[in-house]
Each structure stands twice: as C-alpha cells, then as structure tokens.
DOKE-615658 format. One line per field, with one value per residue (C-alpha): residue number from 0; residue in three letters; x, y, z. Coordinates in steps of 0.2 Angstrom, whole numbers, plus 5000, padded with zeros to 4 digits. Each point is the difference from the previous one (the first is absolute). Example, Ala and Ser with C-alpha at 12.3 -4.5 7.8 and 13.67 -1.06 7.14 Angstrom:
nr: c(0,1)
rest: c(ALA,SER)
X: c(5062,5006)
Y: c(4978,5017)
Z: c(5039,4997)
***
This chain:
nr: c(0,1,2,3,4,5,6,7,8,9,10,11,12,13,14,15,16,17,18,19,20,21,22,23,24,25,26,27,28,29,30,31,32,33,34,35,36,37,38,39,40,41,42,43,44,45,46,47,48,49,50,51,52,53,54,55,56,57,58,59,60,61,62,63,64,65,66,67,68,69,70,71,72,73,74,75,76,77,78,79,80,81,82,83,84,85,86,87,88,89,90,91,92,93,94,95,96,97,98,99,100,101,102,103,104,105,106,107,108,109,110,111,112,113,114,115,116,117,118,119,120,121,122,123,124,125,126,127,128,129,130,131,132,133,134,135,136,137,138,139,140,141,142,143,144,145,146,147,148,149,150,151,152,153,154,155,156,157,158,159,160,161,162,163,164,165,166,167,168,169,170,171,172,173,174,175,176,177,178,179,180,181,182,183,184,185,186,187,188,189,190,191,192,193,194,195,196,197,198,199,200,201,202,203,204,205,206,207,208,209,210,211,212,213,214,215,216,217,218,219,220,221,222,223,224,225,226,227,228,229,230,231,232,233,234,235,236,237,238,239,240,241,242,243,244,245,246,247,248,249,250,251,252,253,254,255,256,257,258,259,260,261,262,263,264,265,266,267,268,269,270,271,272,273,274,275,276,277,278,279,280,281,282,283,284,285,286,287,288,289,290,291,292,293,294,295,296,297,298,299,300,301,302,303,304,305,306,307,308,309,310,311,312,313,314,315,316,317,318,319,320,321,322,323,324,325,326,327,328,329,330,331,332,333,334,335,336,337,338,339,340,341,342,343,344,345,346,347,348,349,350,351,352,353,354,355,356,357,358,359,360,361,362,363,364,365,366,367,368,369,370,371,372,373,374,375,376,377,378,379,380,381,382,383,384,385,386,387,388,389,390,391,392,393,394,395,396,397,398,399,400,401,402,403,404,405,406,407,408,409,410,411,412,413,414,415,416,417,418,419,420,421,422,423,424,425,426,427,428,429,430,431,432,433,434,435,436,437,438,439,440,441,442,443,444,445,446,447,448,449,450,451,452,453,454,455,456,457,458,459,460,461,462,463,464)
rest: c(MET,ARG,ILE,GLU,HIS,ASP,LEU,LEU,GLY,ASP,ARG,LYS,VAL,ASP,ASP,GLU,CYS,TYR,TYR,GLY,ILE,HIS,THR,VAL,ARG,ALA,LEU,GLU,ASN,PHE,ASN,LEU,SER,SER,ARG,THR,ILE,HIS,SER,GLU,LEU,ILE,GLU,ALA,LEU,VAL,THR,VAL,LYS,LYS,ALA,CYS,ALA,ILE,THR,ASN,MET,GLU,ILE,GLY,ILE,LEU,ASP,GLU,ARG,ILE,GLY,ASN,ALA,ILE,ILE,GLN,ALA,CYS,ASP,GLU,ILE,LEU,SER,GLY,ALA,LEU,ARG,ASN,GLN,PHE,VAL,VAL,ASP,ALA,MET,GLN,GLY,GLY,ALA,GLY,THR,SER,ALA,ASN,MET,ASN,ALA,ASN,GLU,VAL,ILE,ALA,ASN,ARG,ALA,ILE,GLU,LEU,LEU,GLY,GLY,LYS,ARG,GLY,ASP,TYR,GLU,LEU,VAL,HIS,PRO,LEU,ASP,HIS,VAL,ASN,MET,SER,GLN,SER,THR,ASN,ASP,VAL,PHE,PRO,THR,ALA,VAL,ARG,ILE,ALA,ALA,ILE,ARG,LEU,LEU,LYS,PRO,VAL,SER,GLU,LEU,PHE,ALA,SER,LEU,GLN,THR,THR,LEU,GLN,GLU,LYS,GLU,GLU,GLU,PHE,SER,THR,VAL,LEU,LYS,VAL,GLY,ARG,THR,GLN,LEU,GLN,ASP,ALA,VAL,PRO,VAL,MET,LEU,GLY,GLN,GLU,PHE,GLY,ALA,TRP,ALA,GLN,ALA,ILE,ALA,ARG,ASP,ARG,TRP,ARG,LEU,TYR,LYS,ALA,GLU,GLU,ARG,LEU,ARG,GLN,VAL,ASN,LEU,GLY,GLY,THR,ALA,ALA,GLY,THR,GLY,LEU,ASN,ALA,HIS,LYS,LYS,TYR,ILE,PHE,MET,VAL,VAL,GLU,LYS,LEU,ARG,GLU,LEU,THR,GLY,ILE,GLY,LEU,ALA,ARG,ALA,GLU,TYR,MET,MET,ASP,PRO,THR,GLN,ASN,ALA,ASP,VAL,PHE,VAL,GLU,VAL,SER,GLY,LEU,LEU,LYS,THR,SER,ALA,VAL,ASN,LEU,SER,LYS,ILE,ALA,ASN,ASP,LEU,ARG,LEU,LEU,ALA,SER,GLY,PRO,ARG,ALA,GLY,ILE,GLY,GLU,ILE,ILE,LEU,PRO,ALA,VAL,GLN,ALA,GLY,SER,SER,ILE,MET,PRO,GLY,LYS,ILE,ASN,PRO,VAL,ILE,PRO,GLU,ALA,ILE,ASN,GLN,ILE,ALA,PHE,LYS,VAL,ILE,GLY,ASN,ASP,THR,VAL,ILE,SER,LEU,ALA,ALA,GLN,SER,GLY,GLN,LEU,GLU,LEU,ASN,PRO,PHE,LEU,PRO,VAL,ILE,ALA,ASP,ASN,LEU,PHE,GLU,ILE,LEU,ASP,LEU,LEU,ARG,ASN,GLY,LEU,ASN,THR,PHE,ILE,ASN,ASN,CYS,ILE,LYS,GLY,ILE,ARG,ALA,ASP,GLU,LYS,ARG,CYS,ARG,GLU,LEU,VAL,GLU,ASN,SER,PHE,THR,LEU,VAL,THR,ALA,LEU,THR,SER,TYR,ILE,GLY,TYR,ASP,LYS,ALA,SER,TYR,ILE,SER,LYS,LYS,CYS,LEU,ALA,THR,GLY,LYS,THR,LEU,ARG,GLU,LEU,VAL,ILE,GLU,GLU,VAL,ILE,LEU,ASP,LYS,GLU,SER,LEU,ASN,LEU,ILE,LEU,ASN,PRO,ILE,ASP,MET,THR,LYS,PRO,GLY,ILE,PRO,GLY,LYS,LYS,SER)
X: c(4855,4983,4984,4985,4982,4986,4983,5009,5012,5018,5015,5018,5006,5018,5004,5009,4984,4988,4987,4989,4990,4989,5014,5009,4984,5000,5019,4995,4985,5005,5018,4994,5008,5017,4994,4995,4987,5005,5010,4987,4986,5010,5001,4981,4995,5011,4993,4982,5004,5007,4985,4989,5009,5000,4981,4996,5010,4991,4983,5005,5000,5018,5011,5012,5015,4997,4995,5016,5010,4991,5003,5018,5002,4992,5011,5015,4994,4996,5018,5006,5002,4994,4996,5008,4986,4987,5002,4984,4998,4993,4988,4990,4982,4989,4997,5016,4997,5018,5007,4989,5005,5018,4999,4989,5013,5016,4992,4994,5016,5010,4988,5001,5019,4997,4990,5014,4992,5007,4994,4985,4993,4983,4993,5009,4996,4989,5001,4981,4992,5012,5009,4985,4987,4985,5007,4998,5012,4985,5001,5019,5007,4990,5004,5018,5000,4992,5013,5015,4993,4998,5018,5006,4990,5007,5017,4994,4988,5015,5011,4986,5001,5019,4998,4988,5012,5014,4990,4995,5018,5004,4985,5008,5018,4994,4987,5010,5005,4990,4997,4988,4984,4994,4983,4998,5019,4999,5006,4986,5004,5014,4999,5012,5009,4995,4982,5002,5007,4986,4987,5008,5001,4981,4996,5011,4991,4984,5008,5007,4982,4992,5012,4998,4982,5002,5006,4982,4993,5011,4996,4984,5004,4989,5010,4987,4990,5008,4995,4986,4999,4987,5011,4997,5011,5006,4994,4990,5012,5015,4992,4999,5016,5012,5001,5004,5014,5006,4999,5011,5013,5001,4998,4988,4982,4992,4981,4989,4989,4982,4994,5014,4994,5004,5019,4999,4991,5006,5017,4996,5010,5016,4994,4997,5017,5009,4990,5007,5018,4997,4995,5016,5010,4992,5006,5017,5001,4994,5014,5013,4994,5002,5017,5006,4994,5007,5017,5000,5016,5011,5005,4986,4985,4991,5013,4992,5005,5014,4996,5013,5012,4999,5008,5008,4986,5007,5012,5004,4997,5014,4994,4981,4990,4982,4985,5000,4991,4985,5000,4999,4986,4990,5003,4994,4984,4997,5002,4988,4987,5001,4999,4985,4991,5004,4993,4984,4998,5003,4988,4986,5003,4995,4984,4987,5007,5019,5012,5013,5012,5005,5018,5003,4992,5012,5015,4996,4996,5015,5011,4992,5004,5018,5003,4994,5010,5016,4996,4996,5016,5011,4989,5002,5018,5008,4991,4988,5012,5014,4991,5008,4994,5009,4995,5010,4991,4983,5003,5006,4985,4988,5009,5000,4982,4985,4991,4998,4988,4985,5002,4997,4982,4992,5008,5000,4988,5001,5001,5014,5010,4998,5007,5015,5003,4999,5012,5012,5001,5002,5014,5009,4998,4996,4982,5007,5009,4984,4988,5012,5003,4982,4996,4987,5005,5014,5015,4996,4982,5007,5013,4986,4989,5013,5006,5002,5000,4982,4995,5002,4988,4981,4994,5003,5019,5003,4985,5000,4983)
Y: c(4949,4995,5008,4990,5006,4996,5008,5014,5005,4996,4994,4997,4982,4995,4990,4987,4997,4985,5008,5015,5015,4992,4994,5017,5008,4988,5004,5018,4997,4986,5003,4993,4985,4998,4983,4993,4986,4984,4988,4986,5013,5004,4981,4998,5015,4994,4982,5007,5009,4985,4990,5013,5001,4981,5000,5015,4991,4983,5008,5010,5018,5003,5000,4985,5010,5013,4987,4990,5016,5004,4982,5000,5017,4993,4985,5011,5010,4984,4994,5015,5013,5018,4999,5018,5007,4996,5017,5005,5003,4986,5013,5008,5006,4993,4982,4994,5008,5007,4982,4993,5014,4998,4981,5004,5012,4990,4985,5010,5009,4983,4992,5015,4997,4981,5005,5012,5016,5014,5003,5011,4994,4994,4998,4983,4995,5011,4999,5001,4993,4985,4996,5005,4993,4993,5006,5014,5005,4995,4981,4999,5009,4990,4984,5004,5004,4983,4991,5009,4998,4981,4999,5010,4990,4983,5002,5008,4985,4988,5010,4999,4981,5000,5011,4987,4986,5009,5004,4982,4995,5011,4993,4983,5006,5009,4987,4996,5017,5005,5018,5013,5003,5018,5008,5019,5000,4992,4982,4988,4981,4989,4997,4993,5012,4989,5002,5019,4997,4988,5013,5012,4986,4998,5018,5000,4985,5009,5014,4988,4993,5017,5006,4984,5003,5019,4996,4993,5018,5008,4988,5008,5013,5013,5000,5002,5011,5016,5016,4996,4981,5000,4994,5015,5000,4982,4986,4987,4986,5011,5001,4981,4996,5013,4994,4982,5007,5010,4984,4991,5013,5003,4982,5007,4993,5016,5001,5013,5008,4995,5018,5011,5016,4993,5000,5016,5009,4991,4998,4990,4985,5010,5005,4982,4994,5015,4996,4982,5007,5012,4985,4991,5016,5001,4982,5003,5016,4990,4987,5014,5008,4983,4997,5017,4997,4983,5005,5016,5002,4991,5002,5012,4993,4984,4993,4983,4999,5007,5008,4999,5015,5008,5017,5011,5008,5017,5013,5005,4984,4987,4982,5004,4989,5005,4990,5009,4986,5000,5019,5000,4988,5011,5015,4990,4996,5018,5004,4986,5005,5018,4995,4989,5016,5009,4986,5000,5019,4999,4985,5009,5016,4994,5007,4992,4990,5002,5001,5014,4996,4983,5006,5004,4983,4991,5010,4996,4982,4997,5008,4989,4985,5005,5005,4983,4990,5009,5000,4982,4995,5009,4995,4982,5000,5013,4998,4984,4987,5006,5002,4991,4996,5005,4984,5005,5017,4992,4987,5014,5010,4986,4995,5017,5004,4993,4995,4983,5005,4998,4981,5001,5007,4983,4994,5015,5012,5017,5010,4990,5000,5019,5001,4990,5010,5016,4994,4994,5017,5008,4988,4995,4982,4987,4992,4983,5007,5009,4985,4988,5013,5003,4981,5003,4985,4987,5000,4984,5007,5017,4993,4990,5015,5013,4991,5014,4989,4994,5018,5003,4986,4998,4993,5002,4999,4985,4990,4987,5004)
Z: c(4932,4993,5001,5006,5002,5012,5004,5010,4987,4995,5010,4996,5003,5000,4984,5012,5009,4997,5010,4993,5004,5013,5010,4998,5008,5014,5004,5001,5011,5011,5007,5017,5008,4991,4996,4983,4999,5007,4988,5003,4994,4984,4997,5003,4990,4985,5002,4999,4984,4992,5005,4993,4983,4998,5003,4989,4986,5002,4999,4985,5005,5001,4985,5002,4994,5014,5012,4998,5002,5016,5007,4995,5009,5015,5000,5000,5015,5009,4997,5008,4986,5002,5018,5002,4989,5013,5009,5008,5018,5011,5007,4987,4997,4987,5007,4991,4983,5000,5003,4987,4987,5004,4996,4984,4994,5003,4992,4985,4997,5001,4988,4988,4999,4997,4985,4994,5005,5012,5018,5000,4983,5007,4983,5000,5018,5011,5019,5002,4984,5000,5016,5011,4988,5009,5017,5013,5014,5011,4995,4996,5015,5013,4991,5000,5018,5005,4989,5008,5018,4997,4994,5014,5013,4995,5007,5016,5003,4997,5012,5013,4998,5002,5016,5007,4996,5008,5016,5001,4999,5014,5010,4998,5004,5016,5005,5016,5006,5015,5003,5009,4991,5002,4999,5000,5002,5017,5005,4997,4998,4993,4981,4987,4989,4986,5004,4997,4983,4997,5004,4988,4986,5002,4998,4984,4994,5000,4990,4988,4997,4999,4987,4990,4999,4996,4983,4996,5004,4986,4986,4994,4987,4990,4984,4986,5011,4992,5008,5012,5000,4986,4986,4989,4984,5004,4988,5009,4994,5007,5017,5002,4992,5007,5018,4993,4990,5016,5010,4988,5000,5019,5005,5014,5002,4995,4997,4992,5013,4998,5003,4993,5007,5018,4999,4989,5014,5016,5007,5016,4994,5002,5018,5004,4994,5008,5016,5000,4997,5014,5011,4996,5003,5018,5003,4994,5011,5015,4998,4997,5016,5010,4993,5005,5018,5002,4993,5011,5009,4998,5019,5006,4991,4998,4988,4998,4981,4990,4983,4987,5000,4983,5003,5013,5010,5005,4994,5019,5010,4996,4999,4999,4988,4997,4994,4983,4990,5011,5001,4981,5000,5012,4988,4985,5010,5004,4982,4994,5013,4993,4982,5004,5007,4984,4990,5010,4998,4981,4998,5009,4991,4982,4993,4989,4985,5004,5014,4994,5014,4994,4997,5019,5004,4988,5006,5019,4997,4990,5013,5013,4990,4997,5018,5006,4988,5004,5018,5002,4990,5013,5015,4996,4994,5011,5016,5003,4993,5011,5017,5014,5017,5016,5010,5015,5001,4997,5014,5012,4997,5003,5016,5007,4996,5009,4984,5007,5013,4989,5000,5019,4999,4997,5016,5012,4993,4991,5017,5007,4984,4999,5018,4995,4984,5010,5013,4987,4993,5017,5007,4984,5005,4987,4998,5005,5016,5006,4997,5010,5013,5004,4999,4986,4990,5003,4989,4990,4995,4996,4988,4991,4999,4995,4985,4988,4984,5006,5002,4981,4996,5002,5017,5019,5004,5011,4995,4987,4993)
***
C-alpha cells in the first residue's frame, strides 16, 4: 500500500492501482449504480487530456519530458490498456470531478512509470499540475461528453438509415398485397400492405434526418473555458489552439464555443438531442405496436403478416410463438422516454455558472444511444427482414369485410351507403350481393366501381379522371 494525501487528509491506496486518493474517495462516496463511466467517455476524456498536453507543450508551459510521458500514457490507454483502472461510478456528485480526477491519476501514474518512477511519486508527474494543466472539470467533462455522444450517435444514425432501406424493400415486396386498412382498429378502406410499410419508412426517414442534424448541436465545446467559461488560468494561445488539436485527434468537426460560459452553464443541447432520440423511439414503438397487431393470432387474430419465429413463446403452451422482438423494441422505447425525462429534469436543475448534474445526463444519454443501437440491430435483422405476408388471409379479410362501401358514396350518397353497410353487418351478406339484390347499381357498373386496386390510389373509383 502507498499513502496519498489531499486537502482532507491521508488515504491508503493499493500499490497495484494506477488511480489515486481522489478516485479512492469517489469509490467510498459513490457506490450508486453498479456501472462505471461509459467506455466512450473514457476514450473521450483521455483524448481531451492528450490534446491539452500537446497544446501546453507547444506553447511552452509544459516540460516536454513530462508532456511526452503524458501523451504516451494517453496513447496506451486509447489502445485499450488500463481500462480497468477507470472505476468511478457513472452516477456521481461534483459535475464529473470524480471522472476527471480518475483520468488525471491514471494518466499521471502511468506517465510516472514511463519516466522510471513509482506510482504515487507525483513529484515527477502531478495529476493536477501537469495532466490537468490549463483545465477544469467544468470544461473537460462537458467536452468529453459531447465527443462520446457524437461517436455513439453515428452508428445509431446509420442503423436508422438501414431500417429505412429495409422497410422500403418490404414496401416493394408487398406492393401488390391487398388488405383491410383500419382506423381506430375498425375496418376502414382497402390498402396495400406495402403502403403500410412505406408509411413506416417515411417516419424513419425523418428520424434519420433529425439524428444526422443532431450531431451539429454537439460540436460546440467549451474546452479552454476552465471553471466558469472565463478561461481563468488558461493561456490565451492555449484557448485558441486546444480545440484545433482536439479536432485533429478525434476527426470530429469540433468548434470552440464563441461564448464559453454558455455550454459551461447550460445543458439544453443534451435535452434537444435526447428529445430527437425520444421522437425516434416513439416511431419505433408505433411500428412495433402495428407489427404485433397485424401478426396477432395466428388463427384467432388478424394474422395478415407472419413475423420470424426466433424463440419458443411459452413454458406451458406448446407451439406458441410470441412477437418478442417488437416487444423488446417497445420496452426500449419506454426506457428512452424515461431517460429523456431524467435528462430534462437534470438540465433544468443547474444553477448559475455550472450544471452539477451532467453525470446523470451523460449516463442516461449514453444508455439511450446504446439501447437504440442494439435494439435497431435486432429489429432489422431478427424481425423486419424476415416478415412474410399471409396473402390468403389478407384477401379473405378484404372479401369478408364491407370496406369497399366507401367507393359507392360518390355514386349512391353517404346515407344509402351507410344503409348498405348496416344491412351487410346484420345479414352477413356481401356488399356486392346486397347492391345487386336491391337493384341499386347494375353488376357491370358495380364491378367497375368496386375495384379494390383503384381504391388504394388517389381519385374516384370507376372514373378515369
């Protein structure tokens, strides 16, 4: 064991640990969620530290020997080393101070080793004086959260594009499958099954565009603003250079916020991004609901589509197959909506120059992005791609319904069409039978009007224009 000291006193730190006293105190205080900070946040924090070290060296305020050791330590971590040393809880007080200090200490102690020293020998490399030079948690942590969010957002956006394409492929595949269209769960008018898939694809296309634009909202960072966005204790050259270095390291089009106190104080950008993700989750849940309804049965429900069978559905009912993938998507949507509420509450609860609740914002935002990425992947590959149409069932339901009656209103009027509908329901006779029986229209005219294919297109059935 080694003894480390801070303003509160001494603490023992295991010699094997690369973290130090500040991280030890965080472990004592914040055993909350059983989750450590997200791997992308670790990556982003270490990348920020590397950019800061490079900048501090180039402007001549960080000794090159120390700076190069810090950079090498960062590179090792970015290559996958020492990830098990980032141990602080994702939920933590202090606006991310524990996460920042955890990074500072791990980088410092590895840099110390690289210079031939022993862990804890902060005379060689100090976590604060050297690794945290020109920085504050209040500009490092928000910047890292933005970088991590952008990186997590990209695959989600790409998967929405893939889902859109898959739905459009199904739109084409089912373009000739006539079925009953329903409004308020009641028989309405004939539609093509492909049209339903096409409508879902349009909703997902909007989500794809929203998320593509969402990245732009996250690109402005306050790195260089230090504690309150004023840049106190940061060299002027550093403030203008550090974001350029970070942009080079990340490959992300980051920009220094023109008014750095704004992103230090305000977390509304995360509410905006979370809100866009919530909107996409709402659309996903709506599609999942529709799929479950259309696949209900298979004998006693609607049964117009057949979902891929991915697992046995019951421990007591043999042969039962459940719509488990859409159910999982529903649950993901519920979680996303809940997380969005947490993010909104945390963002509006900040006070004055800083929002101390950024850790819970980050944790919930990253969970949303992980859930959507994983959910979209299984939704596309284990559900949507394998959906089949039961064309016989679709045709049977159309023929046994009186959804075609709407086409008659332009010829016989609403009231008489309503009378026919009611009589169909009462007698069990088909629409065609009753119209002919009551000599309302002749058979030739009726066949022309009651063309279900025409009823799925704009215009008045039976008329050429």
